[in-house]
N, C-alpha and C positions, 0 to 999 in steps of 0.2 A: 208826357205824364204817364201814359200807359206803360212805357218802358220802365220808368222809375217804380211804378207799382209792381210790375212783374219782378224786377230785381229785388224789391223789398220782400215779396212773397217767397222768392227763391232763397233769399238770405235767411229768412225765418225758418223755412223748411230745412235748410242746411244746418242751422244751429240746433234745431230739434232733433234731426237725424244724428248729428254728432253727439249731442247729449245722450240720446238713447243708446248709441253704440258704446259710448264711454261707460254708461251705467251698466250695460249688459256685460261689458268686458270686466268691469270692477266686480260685479256679482259672481261671474264665473271664476275669476281669480280668487276671490274670497272663499268660495265654496271649495275650490281645489286646495287652497291653503288649509282649510279646516280638515279636509279629508286626509291630507298629508300629515297634519299634526296628529290626527287620530291614529293613523297607522304607526307613527313614531312612538306615540305613547303606549300603544298596545305592544309594540316590539320591545319597548324598554321594560315594561312590567311583566312580560310573558314569563320570565324565569320565576317570578313570584306567585303567579297564579296558575301556571300549567300543572296538569295532573298527568303523570306518566308521559310527559312529552307532548301532550295534546292540550289545546286551548279549551277550557271548560265550555260546555254546551250553552250556558246562559250568556257567556261573553260572545261566543260565535253568533248566537241568535241576535243579540243586540247590535252587533256590527253589520249583520245582513240587513236589519231593519234600517239602520242609519244609511247604508248604501242605497237602499230602495228610496228613502226620502230624498237623498241628494240627487238621485237620478230623475226625479220628478221636477226638481228645481222649483219648489213652491214659493210663492211670494207672500211674505208676511205683511199683514196690514199694520198700520201704525197703532202702537199700543198692544199689539198681539205678539206673543212669543214666537220666535222663529222656530218652525217645526224641527229643523235640523239641530238647533240648540237643545231643544227638548229631548231629542233622540240621543244627543251626546251625553246629557245628564243620565239617561238610562244606561248608556255604555259605561260611564264612570261608576254608576251604582253596581253594575254587574261585575266590573273588574274588582271593586272594593270587596264585594261579597265573596268572590272567588278567592281573593287573597286571604280574607279572614278565615274561610273554610280550610284552606290549605294550612295556614298557621295554626288553627285550632286542632286540626288532625295531627300536625307535627307535635304540638304540645302534649296531646294525649299519649302519643307514642313515646315521647321522651319521659313522661311520668310513669309509664307502664313498667313493671319490673322486667328485668332481663329474662330471656328464655330459661326455663328451669328454676326460676326464683319465685318466691312468694312474698308479697308485701303485706304487712299488717300495720294498721294505724293504732298508736297508743298515745294516751295523754301522758303528761309528765308524772302524774301520780301513779299511773299504771306501770310506767317504766321503773319507778322507785320500788313499787311492790315486787315486780318481777326480779329486780336486781337482788333484793334480799332473799327472795324465795330460791332463786337460782344459786346464790352463794351458799345458803344453808344446805340446799339439796346436794350441791357438789361436795361439800364437806362430809356429809353423812354417807355419801356414796363411796368415799375413799376408805379403804380398810385400815389405813394407818392413822385415821383421825381419832384423836383422843381428847379433844377439847370439850369444854363445857359452855360454849357460847350459846346464849339463849336470846332469841328474838321472838316477841309475841305481838300479835295485832293489838292496836291501841283501843279497839272497840268493835262493835258489830258492823258499823259502816265501813271501817277499815278492812275488816275481814271480807265483806261482800265485794269491795272494790278489788281486792286481791283475787277473789274467786272469778270475777268478771274478766280480769286480765288473763288469768290462766285459760278461761274458756275461749277467749279470742284466739290464743295460740292453738288450742286443740281444734277449734273450728276451722282454722286455716289449713290444717293438715288434710290432704286428700283422704277420703273415706277408706280407700283400699290400703292405705299406708299407716293408719292409726294403730297404736299399740293396744287399743281397746276396741271392743265391738260396738258399744253404744255410747255416743257422746252425752246423751241425756242422763244416763246412769251416773256418769262422772260428775255432772253438774249437780244432780240431786244429792249425791253423797256429800259433796262439799257444803251444800245448803243445809243438809241435815246436821252436820257438825256445828255449823253456825247457830242454827235454831236450837239445838240441844243445849248449847252453852249459854246463849244470851237470852233466849225467849222463855225457857223453862225456869231460869233463875234471873229475873229482871235486875236484881240488885247487884249481880255479879258483873263487873265492868271489865276486869282484866284477869288474866290467868295468874 
């Protein structure tokens, strides 16, 4: 009877030890698998988030924290999130943020004008105004132009929009390279022409 009891106790102890070893082996393998998967993910997306050949600081910091958590091998209680899982979420967030920042910076550089160029934003109406003004200006600058083509603004608002469009071009010219000394004087002169024609004689709508 004592022998049977001893054998039973030994068998139970053996089963418990085997189960404990198997569970420990499983947890270590699972942890190593997650670590390897994390390294592969970082390696795969490194070309999308690296800045000047270096992994961003936020990603590197998150990886170090994940490695520190895995080294402690914490045991998550039932119903509680695994700390390593939580740290992986932080790593993923850091990688996503780094990729977004790199893409955003690339987008800004792509939209920026080429070196030595100046970019000015115009509405469709402003472009139409400038096309007419440039066309008429070119004709009257030519010494052999003898035409009688006439184009007038349709009203005060039309004239002010044309003045604003011209002002945008003049404002984009570097101050040292402007053919006039004071931008404000240019704007005031155009506004004076508009005011003298439309505001002093309200009933006058067109030239």
